[in-house]
C-alpha positions in Angstrom: -0.7 -21.3 -0.6 0.1 -25.2 -0.1 -4.1 -24.7 1.3 -5.0 -23.8 -2.2 -4.8 -20.0 -1.4 -3.5 -19.2 -4.7 -6.4 -20.8 -6.3 -9.0 -19.2 -3.7 -7.9 -15.8 -4.8 -7.8 -15.9 -7.9 -11.0 -17.7 -7.8 -12.4 -14.2 -5.7 -10.9 -12.0 -8.7 -12.8 -14.3 -11.5 -16.0 -13.8 -9.0 -16.1 -10.0 -8.9 -14.5 -8.8 -11.9 -15.9 -5.2 -11.9 -15.1 -4.6 -8.1 -11.5 -2.8 -8.4 -11.6 -3.2 -4.1 -11.9 -6.8 -4.2 -9.4 -7.2 -7.3 -6.9 -4.5 -5.0 -7.1 -6.7 -2.0 -6.4 -9.4 -4.1 -3.5 -8.4 -5.7 -1.9 -7.6 -2.6 -2.6 -11.2 -1.1 -0.8 -12.5 -4.4 2.1 -10.2 -3.8 2.2 -11.5 -0.2 2.0 -15.2 -1.3 4.2 -14.6 -3.9 6.9 -12.5 -1.9 10.2 -14.5 -1.8 8.5 -17.8 -2.0 9.5 -19.2 -5.7 7.4 -22.0 -5.6 4.4 -19.4 -5.2 5.4 -17.4 -8.1 5.7 -20.2 -10.3 2.6 -21.4 -9.4 0.6 -18.2 -9.5 2.2 -18.3 -13.3 1.4 -21.6 -13.9 -2.6 -21.3 -13.2 -3.7 -17.9 -14.9 -2.4 -15.4 -12.6 -0.3 -13.6 -14.8 -3.0 -13.2 -17.5 -6.1 -12.4 -14.7 -3.6 -9.8 -13.3 -3.2 -8.2 -17.1 -6.7 -8.7 -17.8 -8.0 -7.0 -13.9 -5.6 -4.1 -15.3 -7.1 -3.5 -18.6 -10.9 -3.8 -16.9 -9.6 -1.0 -14.5 -7.4 1.5 -15.9 -8.9 4.2 -13.6 -7.9 2.5 -10.4 -4.7 3.7 -9.2 -4.4 2.1 -6.2 -5.6 -1.3 -7.9 -2.7 -0.9 -10.7 -0.2 0.1 -8.2 -1.3 -3.2 -6.3 -1.1 -5.0 -9.9 2.2 -3.7 -10.7 3.2 -5.0 -7.2 2.1 -8.8 -8.2 3.9 -8.5 -11.5 7.1 -7.3 -10.1 7.0 -9.8 -7.5 6.6 -12.9 -9.6 8.8 -11.6 -11.8 12.0 -10.8 -10.0 13.3 -14.6 -9.6 11.4 -16.5 -11.9 12.2 -16.4 -15.2 9.5 -18.3 -16.9 7.1 -15.8 -15.5 9.0 -12.8 -16.7 9.0 -14.3 -20.1 5.3 -15.0 -20.0 4.8 -11.7 -18.6 6.8 -9.9 -21.6 5.4 -11.9 -24.0 1.7 -10.8 -23.1 2.4 -7.3 -23.1 2.7 -6.7 -19.7 5.5 -4.1 -19.9 3.2 -1.9 -21.9 0.7 -2.4 -18.8 3.1 -1.3 -16.4 4.1 1.6 -18.4 0.5 2.7 -19.0 -0.3 2.3 -14.9 2.9 4.9 -14.4 0.9 7.6 -16.9 
C-alpha cells in the first residue's frame, strides 16, 4: 500500500468497469491489502474505495463471485474502522450486502 497499491487497484477498477473478472480480482486485492492493517482500511475509505466497490456491486448484480469479493472488501475495511463502517452504512452498503446475499 505504501507503494501506491491501493491507488493502482482502484485505477484498474475505474479503467475496466464492465469487466466482472477485473472487478472481482481488484476486490480480492483490496481485501488482502486491507486485511489486519487499519491504516490501509482507512486509506481505502479516504480515496474513494468504498464508493467504487459499491458502484461495482450495483453494476454487476448478476456476478455472484464478484458480489462475494465486494462484500469481503466492505467487511474487511469496516471491522476495525468506525469511519469506514459509518461511510458504508450511510451510502447504502447494508442494503447492497443484503441484495448480494439473495
